[in-house]
C-alpha positions as CSV (number, residue, x, y, z in Angstrom):
1,M,208.8,-136.7,-35.1
2,K,208.6,-136.9,-38.9
3,Q,210.4,-140.6,-38.6
4,L,208.5,-141.7,-36.0
5,V,205.1,-140.8,-37.4
6,Q,206.1,-143.3,-40.0
7,R,206.7,-146.4,-37.6
8,S,204.2,-148.6,-35.9
9,R,203.1,-147.8,-32.3
10,S,202.8,-151.8,-32.0
11,A,205.3,-154.5,-32.5
12,F,202.6,-156.1,-34.9
13,D,200.5,-155.2,-38.0
14,E,197.0,-155.3,-38.6
15,H,197.3,-159.0,-39.0
16,G,199.2,-159.7,-35.9
17,I,202.5,-160.3,-37.7
18,K,205.5,-159.3,-36.0
19,L,207.2,-156.3,-37.3
20,P,210.9,-155.8,-37.9
21,K,212.2,-153.9,-35.0
22,N,213.2,-150.7,-37.4
23,K,209.8,-150.0,-38.1
24,C,208.5,-149.8,-34.7
25,I,208.3,-147.1,-32.0
26,G,211.1,-148.3,-29.6
27,I,211.7,-147.7,-25.8
28,R,214.2,-144.9,-26.6
29,D,211.6,-143.2,-28.9
30,A,208.7,-143.3,-26.1
31,I,211.2,-141.7,-23.7
32,F,212.0,-139.3,-26.2
33,E,208.1,-138.4,-26.8
34,A,207.5,-138.1,-23.1
35,I,210.6,-135.7,-22.8
36,L,209.2,-133.5,-25.9
37,H,206.2,-133.3,-24.8
38,R,207.5,-131.7,-21.2
39,F,209.7,-129.4,-23.1
40,Y,206.9,-127.6,-24.8
41,V,204.5,-127.5,-21.7
42,D,207.2,-126.4,-19.0
43,P,209.6,-123.2,-20.0
44,T,211.6,-124.3,-17.0
45,F,212.5,-127.8,-17.7
46,I,216.3,-128.3,-19.0
47,A,218.0,-131.3,-19.6
48,Y,221.7,-131.9,-19.8
49,G,224.3,-134.7,-19.3
50,E,227.6,-135.9,-21.3
51,E,227.0,-136.0,-25.1
52,N,223.1,-135.1,-24.8
53,R,223.4,-132.6,-27.6
54,D,225.6,-134.7,-29.9
55,W,224.1,-137.6,-32.0
56,G,220.9,-137.3,-29.9
57,G,222.6,-138.9,-27.1
58,A,224.9,-141.9,-26.4
59,F,222.0,-143.8,-27.0
60,A,219.7,-141.7,-29.3
61,V,217.2,-140.6,-26.9
62,Y,217.3,-137.2,-27.6
63,R,217.8,-137.7,-31.5
64,G,216.2,-134.6,-33.2
65,L,216.3,-132.5,-29.8
66,T,219.1,-130.5,-31.1
67,E,217.3,-129.1,-34.1
68,A,214.5,-128.4,-32.0
69,L,215.7,-126.5,-29.0
70,P,218.2,-124.0,-28.0
71,Y,221.5,-125.0,-26.3
72,H,220.4,-123.6,-22.9
73,R,217.6,-126.1,-23.0
74,L,219.5,-129.0,-23.9
75,F,223.3,-128.9,-23.6
76,N,226.6,-131.2,-22.9
77,T,228.7,-131.5,-19.8
78,P,232.0,-132.3,-18.6
79,I,232.6,-135.7,-17.6
80,S,231.7,-135.2,-14.0
81,E,229.0,-137.0,-12.6
82,G,228.9,-135.0,-9.4
83,A,228.7,-131.9,-11.0
84,I,225.9,-133.1,-13.2
85,V,223.6,-134.1,-10.3
86,G,224.9,-131.5,-8.1
87,S,223.6,-128.7,-10.2
88,A,220.4,-130.4,-11.0
89,V,219.9,-130.1,-7.4
90,G,220.9,-126.6,-7.2
91,Y,218.8,-125.7,-10.3
92,A,215.6,-127.7,-8.4
93,L,216.0,-125.7,-5.5
94,E,215.7,-122.4,-7.3
95,G,212.6,-123.5,-8.9
96,G,213.3,-125.3,-12.2
97,R,212.5,-128.8,-13.3
98,V,215.7,-130.7,-14.6
99,L,216.6,-133.7,-16.2
100,V,219.9,-135.3,-16.1
101,E,221.7,-138.2,-17.8
102,L,224.6,-140.4,-16.0
103,M,225.6,-142.7,-19.3
104,Y,226.5,-145.8,-17.1
105,C,225.0,-146.9,-14.0
106,D,228.3,-147.8,-13.3
107,F,229.3,-144.3,-12.5
108,L,226.5,-143.5,-9.9
109,G,229.2,-143.9,-7.3
110,R,230.9,-140.4,-8.9
111,A,227.7,-138.9,-7.9
112,G,227.2,-140.6,-4.7
113,D,226.6,-137.7,-2.1
114,E,224.8,-135.9,-4.9
115,V,222.4,-138.4,-5.2
116,F,222.1,-139.9,-1.9
117,N,222.6,-137.0,0.4
118,Q,221.5,-134.2,-1.4
119,L,218.9,-134.9,-3.8
120,A,217.2,-137.5,-1.7
121,K,217.1,-135.4,1.2
122,W,216.4,-131.7,0.8
123,Q,212.7,-132.2,0.2
124,S,212.1,-133.8,3.1
125,M,214.2,-131.9,5.4
126,S,212.6,-128.6,4.4
127,G,209.2,-130.2,5.4
128,G,207.9,-129.8,1.8
129,V,209.2,-126.1,1.4
130,L,211.6,-127.1,-1.1
131,R,210.9,-129.2,-4.0
132,M,213.2,-131.5,-6.0
133,P,211.6,-132.2,-9.5
134,V,214.7,-134.1,-10.8
135,V,214.8,-136.9,-13.2
136,V,218.0,-138.9,-13.1
137,R,218.4,-141.2,-16.3
138,V,220.8,-144.0,-15.5
139,S,221.7,-146.3,-18.5
140,V,222.4,-150.0,-17.2
141,G,224.9,-152.0,-19.7
142,S,226.0,-154.7,-20.9
143,K,228.9,-156.1,-23.3
144,Y,231.3,-153.5,-22.2
145,G,232.9,-155.7,-19.0
146,A,233.3,-154.9,-15.3
147,Q,233.1,-150.9,-15.2
148,H,230.4,-150.5,-17.7
149,S,227.9,-153.4,-17.4
150,Q,226.6,-153.0,-13.8
151,D,222.7,-152.8,-12.3
152,W,222.9,-150.7,-9.1
153,T,219.3,-150.3,-8.7
154,A,219.6,-151.7,-5.1
155,L,221.8,-148.9,-4.0
156,C,219.2,-146.4,-5.0
157,A,216.0,-148.2,-3.7
158,H,218.0,-148.3,-0.4
159,I,217.8,-144.7,-0.2
160,P,215.3,-143.0,1.3
161,G,213.4,-140.2,-0.2
162,L,214.4,-141.5,-4.1
163,K,211.6,-143.2,-6.2
164,V,213.1,-145.8,-8.4
165,V,211.7,-147.2,-11.5
166,F,213.2,-149.6,-14.4
167,P,210.5,-149.9,-17.2
168,A,211.2,-152.9,-19.6
169,T,208.6,-151.7,-22.5
170,P,207.6,-148.4,-24.6
171,Y,204.2,-148.3,-23.3
172,D,205.7,-148.3,-19.5
173,A,208.8,-146.3,-20.4
174,K,206.7,-143.4,-21.8
175,G,203.9,-143.3,-19.1
176,L,206.7,-143.4,-16.1
177,M,208.7,-141.0,-17.7
178,N,205.5,-138.8,-17.8
179,S,204.8,-139.3,-14.3
180,A,208.2,-139.0,-13.2
181,L,208.3,-135.4,-14.9
182,L,205.1,-134.2,-13.2
183,G,205.8,-134.9,-9.7
184,T,208.3,-132.7,-7.3
185,D,210.0,-135.9,-6.1
186,P,213.5,-136.8,-7.3
187,V,213.3,-140.1,-9.5
188,I,216.1,-142.4,-10.4
189,F,215.2,-143.9,-14.2
190,F,216.8,-146.5,-15.0
191,E,217.0,-148.0,-18.6
192,S,218.6,-151.0,-20.1
193,Q,220.8,-150.6,-23.3
194,R,220.3,-154.3,-24.3
195,I,216.2,-153.1,-25.1
196,Y,216.2,-149.4,-26.1
197,D,215.0,-150.7,-29.6
198,E,212.1,-153.1,-28.2
199,P,208.7,-152.5,-29.5
200,E,205.6,-152.6,-27.7
201,Q,204.0,-156.2,-27.8
202,F,201.8,-156.2,-24.5
203,V,199.4,-153.6,-25.0
204,K,197.2,-154.3,-28.4
205,E,197.0,-150.4,-29.2
206,G,200.7,-150.0,-28.9
207,V,202.3,-146.6,-27.4
208,P,199.7,-143.8,-27.6
209,F,200.8,-140.7,-29.4
210,D,199.0,-138.7,-26.8
211,F,200.0,-137.7,-23.2
212,Y,199.4,-140.7,-20.5
213,E,200.6,-141.7,-17.1
214,V,201.6,-145.0,-15.5
215,P,201.4,-144.7,-11.9
216,F,204.6,-145.5,-9.8
217,G,204.6,-148.6,-7.6
218,E,202.2,-150.7,-9.9
219,P,203.4,-153.9,-11.4
220,D,202.1,-155.3,-14.4
221,I,201.1,-158.9,-15.7
222,K,202.8,-159.3,-18.8
223,K,201.5,-162.8,-19.3
224,A,198.8,-164.7,-17.1
225,G,199.1,-168.0,-15.8
226,C,198.1,-170.7,-12.8
227,D,201.4,-172.7,-11.9
228,L,204.1,-170.2,-11.1
229,T,204.9,-166.8,-10.8
230,I,208.2,-164.9,-12.4
231,L,208.6,-161.4,-11.1
232,S,210.7,-159.4,-13.2
233,I,213.1,-156.3,-13.2
234,G,214.1,-154.5,-16.0
235,A,215.3,-156.5,-19.3
236,T,215.2,-159.7,-17.6
237,L,211.4,-159.5,-18.5
238,Y,211.9,-160.7,-22.1
239,R,213.9,-163.8,-20.6
240,A,211.6,-164.5,-18.3
241,L,208.9,-165.0,-21.0
242,D,211.2,-167.2,-23.0
243,A,211.6,-169.1,-20.1
244,A,207.7,-169.1,-19.6
245,R,207.3,-170.5,-23.2
246,T,209.6,-173.3,-22.7
247,L,207.9,-174.7,-19.2
248,E,204.4,-174.5,-21.0
249,V,205.6,-176.3,-24.4
250,Q,207.9,-178.7,-22.9
251,H,206.6,-179.3,-19.2
252,G,203.0,-178.3,-19.4
253,L,203.2,-175.5,-16.8
254,S,201.5,-172.2,-16.9
255,C,203.7,-169.1,-15.6
256,E,202.5,-165.9,-14.7
257,V,204.9,-163.3,-15.6
258,I,204.8,-160.0,-14.1
259,D,207.2,-156.7,-14.5
260,A,207.8,-155.1,-11.4
261,R,208.5,-151.8,-13.7
262,S,208.8,-149.7,-10.4
263,I,211.3,-150.6,-7.6
264,V,210.2,-147.8,-5.3
265,P,207.7,-147.4,-4.5
266,F,206.1,-151.0,-4.8
267,N,202.8,-152.3,-4.2
268,Y,202.8,-156.1,-3.4
269,G,199.1,-156.3,-4.0
270,K,198.9,-158.3,-7.4
271,I,202.4,-160.2,-6.4
272,I,200.3,-161.5,-3.5
273,E,197.1,-162.6,-5.6
274,S,199.6,-164.1,-8.3
275,V,201.1,-166.1,-5.2
276,K,197.5,-167.5,-4.0
277,K,197.2,-168.7,-7.4
278,T,200.3,-170.1,-8.2
279,R,201.9,-170.9,-5.1
280,K,205.3,-170.4,-6.2
281,I,207.2,-167.9,-6.9
282,V,210.8,-166.7,-8.8
283,L,212.2,-163.6,-9.2
284,V,214.7,-162.4,-11.8
285,S,216.7,-159.2,-12.9
286,D,220.1,-158.6,-14.2
287,A,221.8,-157.5,-10.6
288,C,224.1,-159.2,-8.8
289,E,222.2,-161.5,-6.7
290,R,223.7,-160.5,-3.3
291,G,221.8,-157.9,-1.6
292,S,219.6,-157.1,-4.9
293,A,216.3,-155.0,-4.7
294,L,214.9,-158.5,-5.5
295,Q,216.0,-160.0,-2.2
296,T,213.8,-157.4,-0.1
297,M,211.0,-158.0,-2.2
298,A,211.2,-161.9,-1.5
299,T,211.4,-161.3,2.0
300,K,208.4,-159.0,2.1
301,I,206.4,-161.5,-0.2
302,T,207.4,-164.6,2.5
303,Q,206.0,-161.7,5.2
304,F,202.9,-161.2,3.6
305,A,202.1,-164.4,1.9
306,F,203.6,-166.9,4.0
307,D,200.6,-169.4,4.4
308,E,200.1,-169.1,0.6
309,L,203.5,-170.4,-0.4
310,D,204.7,-173.9,-1.1
311,G,207.9,-173.0,-0.6
312,P,210.1,-169.9,-0.3
313,P,210.7,-167.3,-3.0
314,V,213.6,-167.9,-5.1
315,V,215.8,-165.1,-6.4
316,V,217.6,-165.6,-9.8
317,G,220.5,-162.6,-10.3
318,A,223.6,-162.2,-12.1
319,R,226.6,-164.0,-10.5
320,N,228.1,-162.7,-7.6
321,W,231.3,-161.7,-9.4
322,I,232.4,-158.6,-11.2
323,T,230.8,-158.4,-14.9
324,P,233.2,-160.6,-17.3
325,A,233.9,-159.5,-21.0
326,D,231.1,-159.8,-23.8
327,E,232.2,-162.9,-25.1
328,V,231.5,-165.1,-21.7
329,E,228.7,-162.5,-20.4
330,D,226.1,-165.6,-20.9
331,S,228.0,-167.5,-17.7
332,F,227.2,-164.2,-15.6
333,F,223.9,-162.9,-16.1
334,P,220.6,-164.8,-16.1
335,F,219.2,-166.3,-19.4
336,P,216.0,-168.7,-19.8
337,S,218.0,-171.7,-18.8
338,D,219.5,-170.3,-15.6
339,I,215.6,-169.8,-14.4
340,I,214.3,-172.8,-15.4
341,D,217.4,-174.5,-14.0
342,T,216.5,-172.6,-10.6
343,I,212.8,-173.8,-10.8
344,H,214.0,-177.2,-11.2
345,E,216.5,-177.4,-8.3
346,H,214.6,-175.3,-5.8
347,I,211.0,-175.1,-6.9
348,M,209.9,-178.1,-8.4
349,P,211.7,-181.0,-10.4
350,L,210.8,-181.1,-13.8
351,K,210.9,-184.5,-15.4
352,N,213.5,-185.7,-17.7
353,Y,215.1,-182.4,-17.3
354,K,218.9,-181.8,-17.2
355,P,220.2,-178.8,-16.0
356,A,222.2,-176.4,-18.3
357,R,224.5,-175.7,-15.5
358,D,226.0,-177.6,-12.5
359,C,223.7,-176.7,-9.8
360,S,224.4,-179.7,-7.7
361,V,225.1,-179.4,-3.9
362,A,228.8,-180.1,-4.3
363,E,229.2,-177.2,-6.6
364,L,226.8,-174.8,-4.3
365,L,229.3,-175.4,-1.7
366,R,232.3,-175.2,-3.6
367,I,231.0,-171.7,-4.8
368,N,230.0,-170.8,-0.9
369,R,233.7,-171.6,0.1
370,A,235.1,-169.2,-2.7
371,G,233.5,-166.5,-1.3
372,V,231.3,-165.6,-4.3
């Protein structure tokens, strides 16, 4: 806390000049503040996971808590995701509140029954007699190859009984974590390793020091526009903004960029209002495109705003491959050029634009025949 009080709570100084990231409150710091608050006000609240008490956790979100808390409130576990989530379910059923961490999203499968059948179901199966105040922090990686770099938000979004959120800014991360730690519903709280140090650049006053909540289910407009809507989930927000700036400067297109923030629940009202204005929408995330949460959103947008659209919503996700090595990740995850390529090929042709990738019909047919 002494370290954080010396940092700017905004990405900008009083003159509007962008500050170095190490001088600002980042996403990891914002989550830390929400967690620390809950430790002080709720004596039943505990947190645990692999290496949570060492080094402030694998990604430094718990930095300082080792010195602030006794071991029985923040502790390490074996490398056993099923035991981590299963014991959290039991503790919650006995009246406690718990925050557990799965260090990499890829190992959700090791806690499949515990997450999808136990955590998600007991509150409803008991008719609300039993409560399930469990938050599962899940980090989405990159740079670590096929088994440590996957976005599995769609798996959790598919299961009734789970709330699923994926903040991309410090303000949203702290507010959503505060909301998650107040309710009785189980929450899967996705975090991207790409942006843990990202400062707050959308809320002018920065991240409030005091307690506040961000409601589940409400997307947020990060950049206003009138020609095209871009809806993003997670860390792709910043690449969507880069693409929007390029489109504005080089092609005169005004893009409205909306951060989903929450996947389940999700209020489509703000998206529909944007589509009524722009009549075109692209959806972007780091999850593999096939079967992603964005595909469900695209379907619903088509259903709710069919008469407002000039064409069908288009999804831009990661390739439908296994994640390659770090050196060639730019061929796998969506980058600004991929978003612009998609707009050019499927939304509106851009004058004098040469696609960064081969998106020709012949290439698309080749990819389809290869089964990817």
